[in-house]
C-alpha positions as CSV (number, residue, x, y, z in Angstrom):
1,M,-31.5,-17.8,59.4
2,K,-34.6,-15.7,60.1
3,I,-37.9,-16.3,58.2
4,T,-40.6,-14.6,58.1
5,A,-44.5,-15.7,57.0
6,H,-47.9,-14.2,56.8
7,F,-51.3,-16.1,57.9
8,N,-54.5,-15.0,57.4
9,S,-55.6,-15.7,61.1
10,P,-53.7,-16.4,64.3
11,D,-55.1,-19.7,64.3
12,D,-53.1,-20.5,61.1
13,A,-50.1,-19.3,62.7
14,D,-50.3,-21.1,65.5
15,F,-50.9,-24.6,63.8
16,A,-47.6,-23.8,61.6
17,A,-45.9,-23.2,65.2
18,G,-47.0,-26.3,66.3
19,A,-45.7,-28.0,63.4
20,L,-42.8,-26.7,63.4
21,K,-42.0,-26.6,66.6
22,K,-42.0,-30.4,66.4
23,L,-40.1,-30.5,63.3
24,L,-37.0,-28.3,64.1
25,S,-34.3,-28.2,66.6
26,P,-35.2,-27.2,70.1
27,H,-33.3,-24.0,70.0
28,T,-35.0,-22.8,67.1
29,K,-37.2,-19.7,68.1
30,I,-41.1,-18.9,66.5
31,E,-43.0,-15.8,68.0
32,T,-46.4,-14.4,65.8
33,E,-46.9,-10.8,65.7
34,N,-50.6,-9.8,65.4
35,L,-51.3,-7.2,62.8
36,Q,-54.4,-4.5,62.2
37,N,-57.8,-5.8,61.3
38,F,-57.7,-5.8,57.2
39,F,-61.0,-5.5,57.1
40,T,-63.0,-2.2,57.0
41,D,-65.3,-1.2,59.7
42,T,-68.4,-1.7,57.4
43,D,-68.6,-4.3,55.0
44,I,-70.3,-5.1,52.1
45,N,-72.5,-8.3,52.1
46,I,-74.7,-9.6,49.5
47,F,-77.6,-11.2,50.6
48,P,-79.2,-13.3,48.1
49,V,-82.9,-13.3,47.9
50,F,-84.9,-16.0,46.6
51,N,-89.0,-15.1,45.5
52,L,-90.4,-18.5,44.4
53,T,-94.0,-18.2,44.3
54,S,-94.5,-14.8,42.5
55,I,-93.7,-14.6,38.7
56,T,-92.1,-11.2,39.3
57,P,-87.9,-11.1,40.2
58,T,-86.4,-10.4,43.0
59,Y,-83.0,-9.2,43.3
60,S,-79.7,-9.6,45.9
61,V,-79.2,-5.9,47.5
62,P,-76.0,-5.3,48.5
63,V,-76.2,-4.3,52.6
64,R,-73.9,-2.6,54.8
65,T,-73.2,-4.5,58.0
66,N,-70.9,-3.6,60.8
67,R,-68.1,-6.8,61.4
68,N,-66.8,-6.6,65.1
69,K,-63.5,-5.7,64.9
70,D,-62.2,-7.7,67.6
71,N,-63.3,-10.8,66.2
72,I,-59.6,-12.8,66.1
73,S,-60.4,-14.4,63.0
74,N,-60.1,-11.3,60.7
75,K,-56.5,-10.5,62.3
76,E,-53.3,-11.0,59.8
77,C,-50.4,-12.8,61.5
78,I,-46.9,-13.0,60.8
79,L,-44.9,-15.8,61.9
80,K,-41.5,-15.2,62.7
81,I,-38.7,-18.6,62.6
82,I,-35.0,-18.3,63.7
83,C,-33.7,-21.9,62.9
84,R,-30.2,-23.3,61.3
85,S,-29.8,-23.0,58.2
86,E,-30.2,-26.4,57.3
87,E,-33.3,-26.7,58.4
88,A,-34.8,-23.7,56.2
89,A,-36.1,-26.1,53.6
90,D,-38.0,-28.0,55.6
91,A,-39.5,-25.0,57.8
92,S,-40.6,-23.0,54.9
93,R,-42.5,-26.4,53.1
94,I,-44.0,-26.7,56.4
95,I,-45.0,-23.1,56.5
96,I,-46.5,-23.2,52.7
97,G,-48.5,-26.3,53.7
98,Y,-50.1,-24.1,56.6
99,G,-50.7,-21.4,54.6
100,G,-48.2,-19.2,55.1
101,R,-47.5,-16.4,51.9
102,N,-44.9,-13.8,51.6
103,I,-42.2,-15.7,52.9
104,T,-38.8,-14.0,53.4
105,K,-35.6,-15.7,54.6
106,I,-32.3,-13.5,55.5
């Protein structure tokens, strides 16, 4: 049975893959695939400004900042597993426990 799941970062997918390797049979095939950056080149970050010494209000202003596109924590990752059908329920449980989403079974 083939199972695929999406993770928010490669680290999450790697942790899930490690847990699956311990749980499932040694003949199970597990691989990860990094996807494109799902953040844009510039995101709006809001920095709160507090003025404690003045009576006039101070407001937060949205500021455009550049994100490092090579930052690996900003990349979505897909985990692909080929396992026995008897192990599919345990594999799904582990995937969900490590933050997997959009799980498909074929």
